[in-house]
Every structure is written in structure tokens, then in C-alpha cells.
Backbone as CSV, one residue per row, in Angstrom:
resi,resn,N_x,N_y,N_z,CA_x,CA_y,CA_z,C_x,C_y,C_z
1,UNK,-19.218,115.632,184.991,-18.999,114.731,185.960,-18.509,114.940,187.081
2,UNK,-18.990,114.677,188.414,-18.152,115.238,189.580,-17.595,114.067,189.863
3,UNK,-16.178,114.158,190.796,-15.475,113.458,191.168,-15.943,111.919,191.822
4,UNK,-17.049,112.254,192.699,-17.730,111.147,193.012,-18.286,110.230,191.871
5,UNK,-19.001,110.936,191.029,-19.888,110.375,190.102,-18.571,109.131,189.235
6,UNK,-17.609,110.017,188.930,-16.405,109.275,188.199,-15.890,108.048,188.651
7,UNK,-15.721,108.251,190.338,-15.306,106.876,190.785,-16.288,106.080,190.738
8,UNK,-17.404,106.272,191.012,-18.488,105.391,190.845,-18.786,104.740,189.555
9,UNK,-18.223,105.542,188.748,-18.654,104.941,187.043,-17.665,103.868,186.694
10,UNK,-16.680,103.692,187.637,-15.733,102.508,187.527,-16.170,101.172,188.290
11,UNK,-17.250,101.398,188.985,-17.692,100.089,189.760,-18.973,99.670,189.037
12,UNK,-19.145,98.353,189.370,-20.436,97.632,188.918,-21.572,98.156,189.401
13,UNK,-22.508,98.581,188.310,-23.782,99.481,188.580,-24.602,98.831,189.749
14,UNK,-24.755,97.506,189.901,-25.658,96.974,190.685,-25.031,97.105,192.059
15,UNK,-23.724,96.898,192.343,-23.290,96.740,193.535,-23.050,98.313,194.287
16,UNK,-23.134,99.221,193.278,-23.059,100.691,193.769,-24.565,101.001,194.197
17,UNK,-25.362,100.541,193.423,-26.771,100.845,193.719,-27.085,100.113,194.843
18,UNK,-26.876,99.012,195.185,-27.033,98.316,196.366,-26.448,99.023,197.599
19,UNK,-25.197,99.383,197.463,-24.535,100.141,198.543,-25.163,101.713,198.866
20,UNK,-25.680,102.461,197.788,-26.103,103.575,198.227,-27.383,103.414,198.881
21,UNK,-28.219,102.461,198.419,-29.533,102.218,199.234,-29.151,101.760,200.822
22,UNK,-28.215,100.977,200.867,-27.670,100.631,202.242,-27.394,101.840,203.087
23,UNK,-26.775,102.751,202.540,-26.303,103.986,203.088,-27.361,105.065,203.276
24,UNK,-28.252,105.030,202.483,-29.662,105.736,202.459,-30.287,105.327,203.555
25,UNK,-30.451,104.084,203.558,-31.594,103.444,204.626,-30.866,103.981,206.089
26,UNK,-29.671,104.126,206.263,-28.975,104.186,207.619,-28.883,105.688,207.740
27,UNK,-29.311,106.483,206.781,-29.087,107.964,207.086,-30.705,108.264,207.108
28,UNK,-31.654,107.774,206.923,-33.105,108.062,207.076,-33.349,108.637,208.184
29,UNK,-33.229,107.912,209.336,-33.540,108.094,210.569,-33.056,109.367,211.243
30,UNK,-31.628,109.710,211.047,-31.175,111.059,211.259,-31.747,112.345,210.361
31,UNK,-31.988,112.195,209.280,-32.530,113.014,208.294,-34.050,113.462,208.752
32,UNK,-34.792,112.279,208.920,-35.944,112.439,209.462,-36.212,113.316,210.690
33,UNK,-35.252,112.995,211.797,-35.463,113.842,212.903,-34.960,115.095,213.076
34,UNK,-33.740,115.468,212.129,-33.257,116.667,212.123,-33.757,117.754,210.942
35,UNK,-33.810,117.170,209.830,-34.592,118.069,208.771,-33.376,118.226,207.926
36,UNK,-33.496,118.859,206.669,-32.581,119.276,206.009,-31.585,120.007,206.101
37,UNK,-32.082,121.397,206.927,-31.022,122.288,207.217,-30.182,122.139,208.280
38,UNK,-30.682,121.031,209.101,-29.892,120.884,210.473,-29.147,119.763,210.164
39,UNK,-29.084,118.929,208.959,-28.246,117.784,208.667,-27.070,117.777,207.585
40,UNK,-25.729,117.501,208.146,-24.747,117.585,207.074,-24.276,115.816,207.046
41,UNK,-23.427,115.745,206.154,-22.942,114.326,205.986,-22.181,113.615,207.231
42,UNK,-21.490,114.652,208.082,-20.885,114.464,209.144,-21.900,113.913,210.399
43,UNK,-22.945,114.676,210.330,-24.175,114.499,211.388,-24.594,112.843,211.041
44,UNK,-24.979,112.594,209.763,-25.253,111.487,209.515,-24.323,110.130,209.821
45,UNK,-22.899,110.569,209.595,-22.021,109.569,209.879,-22.022,109.425,211.299
46,UNK,-22.093,110.257,212.094,-21.815,110.374,213.624,-23.212,109.490,214.238
47,UNK,-24.376,109.368,213.566,-25.271,108.772,213.841,-25.671,107.467,213.117
48,UNK,-24.599,106.780,212.399,-24.648,105.703,211.882,-23.590,104.808,212.083
49,UNK,-23.362,103.628,211.359,-22.279,102.623,211.596,-21.221,103.120,210.266
50,UNK,-21.390,104.100,209.499,-20.538,104.400,208.440,-19.844,105.722,208.742
51,UNK,-18.601,105.771,208.134,-17.674,107.148,208.296,-18.371,108.036,207.148
52,UNK,-17.679,109.035,207.525,-17.975,110.326,206.771,-17.368,110.117,205.383
53,UNK,-16.274,109.845,205.143,-15.399,109.228,204.274,-16.236,108.435,203.251
54,UNK,-16.899,107.144,203.850,-17.721,106.153,203.213,-19.018,106.991,202.257
55,UNK,-19.699,107.958,203.218,-20.718,108.284,202.680,-20.206,109.418,201.769
56,UNK,-19.315,110.357,201.752,-18.872,111.066,200.729,-18.336,110.322,199.450
57,UNK,-18.013,109.485,199.574,-17.382,108.422,198.415,-18.590,107.996,197.551
58,UNK,-19.899,107.709,198.138,-20.769,107.119,197.521,-21.849,108.406,196.998
59,UNK,-21.902,109.386,197.857,-22.877,110.488,197.433,-21.958,111.947,197.401
60,UNK,-22.108,112.636,196.375,-21.393,113.829,196.127,-21.644,114.762,197.245
61,UNK,-22.772,115.105,197.953,-22.727,116.044,198.910,-24.243,115.461,199.559
62,UNK,-24.449,116.435,200.502,-25.645,116.174,201.327,-27.069,116.082,200.360
63,UNK,-27.211,116.946,199.226,-28.156,117.198,198.428,-28.307,115.605,197.792
64,UNK,-27.281,115.181,196.930,-27.409,113.975,196.742,-27.943,112.751,197.630
65,UNK,-27.514,112.900,198.520,-27.905,111.550,199.637,-29.391,111.758,199.933
66,UNK,-29.741,113.150,200.373,-31.077,113.288,200.645,-32.120,113.137,199.602
67,UNK,-31.682,113.494,198.258,-32.865,112.995,197.313,-32.800,111.579,196.968
68,UNK,-31.681,111.030,197.309,-31.882,109.466,196.997,-32.534,108.871,198.457
69,UNK,-32.222,109.422,199.512,-33.169,108.800,200.461,-34.772,108.988,200.517
70,UNK,-34.997,110.307,199.905,-36.445,110.473,199.852,-37.059,109.546,198.631
71,UNK,-36.347,109.829,197.728,-36.781,108.943,196.338,-37.175,107.749,196.682
72,UNK,-36.126,106.792,197.381,-36.360,105.614,197.649,-37.637,105.204,198.496
73,UNK,-37.852,106.115,199.561,-38.779,106.076,200.643,-40.135,106.433,199.725
74,UNK,-40.299,107.190,198.997,-41.579,107.668,198.586,-41.883,106.781,197.325
75,UNK,-40.868,106.123,196.755,-41.351,105.036,196.013,-41.996,103.953,196.291
76,UNK,-41.411,103.598,197.497,-42.252,102.585,198.332,-43.678,103.252,198.691
77,UNK,-43.666,104.248,199.071,-44.915,104.686,199.519,-46.146,104.743,198.333
78,UNK,-45.453,104.837,197.305,-46.267,105.066,195.998,-47.159,103.714,195.537
79,UNK,-46.546,102.477,196.387,-47.196,101.530,196.130,-47.967,100.925,197.280
80,UNK,-48.060,101.838,198.164,-48.534,101.437,199.567,-49.991,100.760,199.656
81,UNK,-51.088,101.326,198.476,-52.291,101.200,198.516,-52.654,100.235,197.302
82,UNK,-51.500,99.798,196.691,-51.935,98.492,195.574,-52.597,97.516,195.852
83,UNK,-52.319,96.887,197.125,-53.026,95.632,197.578,-54.197,95.911,197.711
84,UNK,-54.699,97.156,198.503,-56.139,97.607,198.761,-56.789,97.582,197.420
85,UNK,-56.202,98.345,196.373,-56.813,98.660,194.890,-56.849,96.956,194.267
86,UNK,-56.303,96.217,194.681,-56.410,94.939,193.853,-57.169,93.760,194.411
87,UNK,-57.353,93.979,195.740,-58.338,93.015,196.468,-59.763,93.484,196.909
88,UNK,-59.958,95.071,196.912,-61.235,95.418,197.344,-62.083,95.041,196.390
89,UNK,-63.389,94.646,196.637,-64.498,94.224,195.726,-65.736,94.933,195.969
90,UNK,-65.704,95.907,196.927,-66.863,97.101,196.842,-66.132,98.477,197.132
91,UNK,-66.847,99.322,196.704,-66.314,100.767,197.035,-66.131,100.916,198.572
92,UNK,-66.963,100.437,199.280,-67.103,100.812,200.802,-65.600,99.880,201.528
93,UNK,-65.411,98.662,200.799,-64.241,97.966,201.261,-62.947,98.937,200.698
94,UNK,-62.939,99.398,199.544,-61.710,100.191,198.916,-61.394,101.250,199.961
95,UNK,-62.676,102.044,200.226,-62.472,103.228,201.049,-61.999,102.770,202.681
96,UNK,-62.302,102.026,203.210,-61.861,101.468,204.484,-60.567,101.153,204.311
97,UNK,-60.137,100.546,203.324,-58.798,99.984,203.361,-58.112,101.204,203.202
98,UNK,-58.360,102.048,202.340,-57.393,103.230,201.874,-57.282,104.049,203.482
99,UNK,-58.320,104.554,203.846,-58.467,105.197,205.083,-57.518,104.746,206.249
100,UNK,-57.454,103.272,206.397,-57.008,102.546,207.346,-55.479,102.718,207.075
101,UNK,-54.901,102.610,205.924,-53.671,102.595,205.485,-53.015,104.177,205.506
102,UNK,-53.745,105.231,205.229,-53.609,106.384,205.209,-53.149,106.827,206.758
103,UNK,-54.190,106.326,207.614,-53.902,106.957,209.071,-52.833,106.085,209.896
104,UNK,-52.595,105.095,209.395,-51.581,104.499,209.459,-49.849,104.809,209.427
105,UNK,-50.092,105.210,208.091,-48.825,105.892,207.879,-48.527,107.193,208.311
106,UNK,-49.589,108.017,208.504,-49.646,109.207,209.548,-49.108,109.190,210.836
107,UNK,-49.398,108.013,211.538,-49.116,107.803,212.858,-47.814,107.134,213.125
108,UNK,-47.588,106.282,212.223,-46.268,105.448,212.308,-45.071,106.000,211.583
109,UNK,-45.150,106.878,210.416,-44.042,107.497,209.640,-44.190,108.861,209.552
110,UNK,-44.568,109.604,210.428,-44.623,110.727,210.381,-43.279,111.651,210.331
111,UNK,-42.135,111.200,210.995,-41.020,111.989,210.803,-40.655,111.978,209.163
112,UNK,-40.811,110.863,208.674,-40.686,110.425,207.132,-41.192,111.519,206.233
113,UNK,-42.335,111.607,206.595,-43.358,112.564,205.746,-42.840,113.854,205.909
114,UNK,-42.359,114.495,207.248,-41.935,115.701,207.441,-40.883,116.072,206.796
115,UNK,-39.732,114.757,206.573,-38.521,114.997,205.628,-38.958,115.346,204.016
116,UNK,-40.240,114.633,203.707,-40.550,114.777,202.208,-41.052,116.358,202.093
117,UNK,-41.938,116.864,202.883,-42.579,118.047,202.897,-41.166,119.174,202.679
118,UNK,-40.424,118.860,203.799,-39.120,119.593,203.992,-38.395,119.811,202.527
119,UNK,-37.812,118.469,202.381,-37.472,118.423,200.648,-38.262,119.247,199.704
120,UNK,-39.582,119.342,199.674,-40.520,119.657,198.534,-40.327,121.244,198.841
121,UNK,-40.353,121.784,199.843,-40.342,123.313,200.179,-38.995,123.765,199.891
122,UNK,-38.036,123.055,200.187,-36.511,123.401,199.754,-36.385,123.433,198.162
123,UNK,-37.076,122.551,197.084,-37.249,122.708,195.845,-37.288,124.012,195.611
124,UNK,-37.959,124.860,196.347,-38.465,126.125,195.760,-37.094,127.068,195.865
125,UNK,-36.149,126.878,196.441,-34.679,127.427,196.537,-33.570,126.766,196.024
126,UNK,-33.751,125.419,195.980,-32.651,124.764,195.468,-33.058,123.887,194.254
127,UNK,-32.610,124.612,192.927,-32.641,123.873,191.908,-32.374,122.526,191.662
128,UNK,-31.399,122.038,192.339,-31.084,120.690,192.306,-31.852,119.659,193.046
129,UNK,-32.862,120.113,193.421,-34.059,119.285,194.030,-35.414,119.201,193.090
130,UNK,-35.483,119.880,192.312,-36.777,120.136,191.396,-36.885,118.960,190.582
131,UNK,-36.027,118.328,189.812,-36.601,117.584,189.054,-36.926,116.210,189.835
132,UNK,-36.162,115.914,190.995,-36.500,114.786,191.872,-37.937,114.940,192.500
133,UNK,-38.134,116.066,192.921,-39.379,116.397,193.646,-40.679,116.258,192.737
134,UNK,-40.406,116.951,191.239,-41.399,116.602,190.429,-41.652,115.333,190.120
135,UNK,-40.732,114.770,189.981,-41.106,112.969,189.845,-41.923,112.211,190.885
136,UNK,-41.218,112.587,192.017,-42.080,111.961,193.109,-43.242,112.525,193.376
137,UNK,-43.449,113.696,193.160,-45.068,114.243,193.025,-46.019,113.480,192.232
138,UNK,-45.574,113.374,190.945,-46.181,112.394,189.809,-46.381,110.904,190.184
139,UNK,-45.320,110.352,190.966,-45.650,109.108,191.433,-46.763,109.113,192.500
140,UNK,-46.909,110.020,193.409,-47.943,110.144,194.490,-48.930,110.555,193.845
141,UNK,-49.041,111.544,192.838,-50.278,111.982,192.089,-51.049,110.432,191.353
142,UNK,-50.274,109.746,190.736,-50.649,108.321,190.078,-51.289,107.245,191.060
143,UNK,-50.758,107.501,192.406,-51.085,106.641,193.549,-52.557,106.929,193.823
144,UNK,-52.731,108.085,194.092,-54.009,108.628,194.470,-55.047,108.331,193.371
145,UNK,-54.461,108.824,191.954,-55.511,108.681,190.904,-55.784,107.072,190.954
146,UNK,-54.994,106.005,191.209,-55.497,104.743,191.105,-56.739,104.464,192.239
147,UNK,-56.259,105.066,193.451,-57.491,105.040,194.487,-58.794,105.299,194.031
148,UNK,-58.716,106.759,193.428,-60.280,107.350,193.237,-60.737,106.593,191.810
149,UNK,-59.946,106.062,190.883,-60.354,105.616,189.579,-61.007,104.141,190.019
150,UNK,-60.312,103.723,190.930,-60.948,102.267,191.363,-62.323,102.300,192.078
151,UNK,-62.231,103.319,192.810,-63.352,103.574,193.807,-64.766,104.172,192.876
152,UNK,-64.316,104.679,191.726,-65.397,105.099,190.982,-65.937,103.735,190.166
153,UNK,-64.910,102.725,189.800,-65.187,101.818,189.128,-66.216,100.841,190.048
154,UNK,-65.855,100.573,191.046,-66.706,99.815,192.217,-68.069,100.606,192.479
155,UNK,-68.130,101.765,192.312,-69.388,102.238,192.655,-69.933,102.414,191.469
156,UNK,-69.605,102.053,190.439,-70.301,102.436,189.043,-70.202,103.670,188.508
157,UNK,-69.525,104.496,189.009,-69.556,105.872,188.462,-68.305,106.313,187.721
158,UNK,-67.942,107.484,187.601,-66.592,107.804,186.872,-66.250,108.972,187.795
159,UNK,-64.859,109.242,187.642,-64.035,110.212,188.484,-64.697,111.879,187.766
160,UNK,-64.675,112.721,188.584,-65.098,113.881,188.214,-64.055,115.124,188.415
161,UNK,-62.818,114.593,188.807,-62.074,115.637,189.014,-60.707,115.218,188.555
162,UNK,-59.983,116.184,187.579,-58.572,115.779,187.175,-57.535,115.075,188.361
163,UNK,-56.747,114.240,187.970,-55.662,113.860,188.774,-55.046,114.684,189.522
164,UNK,-54.396,115.846,188.979,-53.616,116.764,189.639,-54.392,117.527,190.875
165,UNK,-55.649,117.575,190.510,-56.559,118.565,191.340,-56.869,117.522,192.723
166,UNK,-57.060,115.864,192.218,-57.310,115.049,193.233,-56.254,114.951,194.257
167,UNK,-55.022,114.767,193.505,-53.832,114.766,194.498,-53.393,116.091,195.398
168,UNK,-53.924,117.134,194.815,-53.666,118.150,195.657,-54.782,118.324,196.827
169,UNK,-56.060,117.990,196.819,-56.771,117.823,197.877,-56.456,117.098,198.740
170,UNK,-56.182,115.605,198.383,-55.527,114.872,199.556,-54.338,115.158,200.420
171,UNK,-53.394,115.810,199.237,-51.965,116.079,199.704,-52.205,117.151,200.886
172,UNK,-53.227,118.336,200.517,-53.487,119.369,201.557,-54.079,118.801,202.958
173,UNK,-54.830,117.722,202.467,-55.419,117.194,203.868,-54.383,116.660,204.610
174,UNK,-53.593,115.876,203.929,-52.611,115.015,204.645,-51.657,115.883,205.495
175,UNK,-51.150,117.012,204.808,-50.217,117.912,205.480,-50.825,118.375,206.449
176,UNK,-52.030,119.065,206.450,-52.757,119.708,207.523,-52.756,118.473,208.947
177,UNK,-52.942,117.309,208.540,-53.022,116.361,209.641,-51.652,115.988,209.996
178,UNK,-50.815,116.020,209.191,-49.138,115.975,209.639,-48.998,116.871,210.730
179,UNK,-49.261,118.153,210.439,-49.013,119.326,211.290,-49.488,119.007,212.820
180,UNK,-50.721,118.445,212.945,-51.348,118.491,214.005,-50.624,117.118,214.659
181,UNK,-50.367,116.130,214.136,-49.933,114.899,214.601,-48.492,115.384,215.068
182,UNK,-47.534,115.743,214.466,-46.266,116.457,214.884,-46.482,117.369,216.083
183,UNK,-47.474,117.960,216.244,-47.729,118.911,217.359,-48.287,118.162,218.514
184,UNK,-48.429,116.723,218.598,-49.220,116.078,219.394,-50.820,116.008,219.989
185,UNK,-51.289,116.260,218.697,-52.750,116.337,218.741,-53.385,114.920,218.553
186,UNK,-53.918,114.466,219.818,-54.453,113.254,219.686,-55.418,112.832,218.784
187,UNK,-56.045,113.783,218.301,-57.277,113.443,217.210,-56.987,113.629,215.562
188,UNK,-55.563,113.853,215.472,-54.930,114.184,214.038,-55.365,113.238,213.067
189,UNK,-55.304,111.774,213.601,-55.500,110.554,212.652,-57.028,110.567,212.358
190,UNK,-57.710,110.546,213.429,-59.146,110.554,213.287,-59.756,111.792,212.443
191,UNK,-59.200,112.795,212.605,-59.432,113.974,211.836,-59.274,113.744,210.127
192,UNK,-58.389,113.141,209.917,-57.791,113.072,208.568,-58.757,111.851,207.980
193,UNK,-58.934,110.715,208.786,-59.800,109.812,208.251,-61.259,110.444,207.900
194,UNK,-61.796,111.235,208.726,-63.205,111.594,208.439,-63.148,112.751,207.515
195,UNK,-62.056,113.268,207.142,-62.058,114.381,206.250,-62.086,113.802,204.814
196,UNK,-61.029,112.955,204.486,-60.989,111.923,203.381,-62.015,111.214,202.931
197,UNK,-62.546,110.669,203.988,-64.027,109.842,203.986,-64.964,110.582,203.500
198,UNK,-65.194,112.140,204.077,-65.874,112.898,203.283,-65.902,113.351,202.059
199,UNK,-64.689,113.604,201.705,-64.204,113.960,200.328,-64.416,112.934,199.335
200,UNK,-63.827,111.921,199.661,-63.910,110.723,198.503,-65.223,110.802,197.960
201,UNK,-66.391,110.443,198.351,-67.650,110.288,197.463,-67.743,111.310,196.418
202,UNK,-67.419,112.674,196.748,-67.855,113.798,196.151,-66.815,113.809,194.812
203,UNK,-65.735,112.876,194.771,-64.939,112.922,193.484,-65.333,112.271,192.476
204,UNK,-66.361,111.522,192.582,-67.065,110.658,191.556,-68.346,110.922,191.194
205,UNK,-68.856,110.505,190.162,-70.429,110.891,189.679,-71.139,109.588,189.089
């Protein structure tokens, strides 16, 4: 157990979790703008209302903070389409709702998605990231699986591709669109919408 973990172990768990979430939310903007390699705890402290000492008290190091930040953000992302799945009454309505929210998150939250891909790439070099990245990837895979399963049900069809493959397809399309969005390509969101809309019907039979 690290010194930070030992200190935190003496505090009420719910208060610690709430404080960590508060600090993570404050750190996200700096992390999303600067990326993993360019950001340290001192950089985050300088761009927030919290001191370096406070950050270090609640997080053992930069890795601990970044994984906590991205995990909380992606856990919210994993429920992004739940309302669409629950309320759509036709396959066309589901597809339209999915594509709308997908392009919205591309344009509105591009820096956050960039941070996620940065962390996922770093996990190939940093063993400390791997378990969290794998867990987040599974959450996102299940999210996409719910979309395709419901789309198939509303179409009177069945899914034809295994969930990991479906996720890989959509993730690849999204990452390509994100690169264009970050490069300032005006058509990035429209191209993503068109590509996903073209692929979706071919995933069911």
C-alpha cells in the first residue's frame, strides 16, 4: 500500500471518493488540453483552484489521477445512448438518435476523447494503465452492443457480428473522425454520420 493509499484508508470512503471526483473534474480540462506526456500534478494545480499538495494527498501520482479522470468520464459516456435505446420505437428512430449523439460528442467533447485515446495508447507502454483501459474498453463495447442489439430487434433482424468486432469498427470510424475534427476539417462530423449510417444496416440480418 502506498503512503497516499494508507492516508486515505483512514478517512471515510464516501468522502474520499467525493473529493477525488471533485479533484478529477477540476483536472480534466488541463489533461484534455495538454495530454498525458505534457501534464504533471504541478501543471494541473497551476490551472485549478487546488494546490499541488492537495492533489498529491488524494492521488499517489499522475497515473493515479489520470486513470481516475478518464474512468469517470468514460463511465458517463458508456450511458450516453441509454435514453435512445430506451425510447426509440423504430430502427430508423434509433439510428437517427444514435448518430445525432455520436456526432454531438465528436464536436463538443473532442479534447476528452483525445485524452482517452492518449491513455489507451500509453497503456501499451505503461502496465499501470492496462487494467483500467481494458475495463473502460469493455464498458464501451457493451454500450455499442446495446445499440446494435436494439437496432436489430426493431428491424426484426439479428446481429451478425460479434460485439468486439462491432466495437472495433465503430471505434475505428470514430477515431478517424476525431483526427479530422482536431485538425479542423469542417466535414468531420458529417463524414462520421455518413460512415456509421452506412455500416449499421450491414451489422444485422
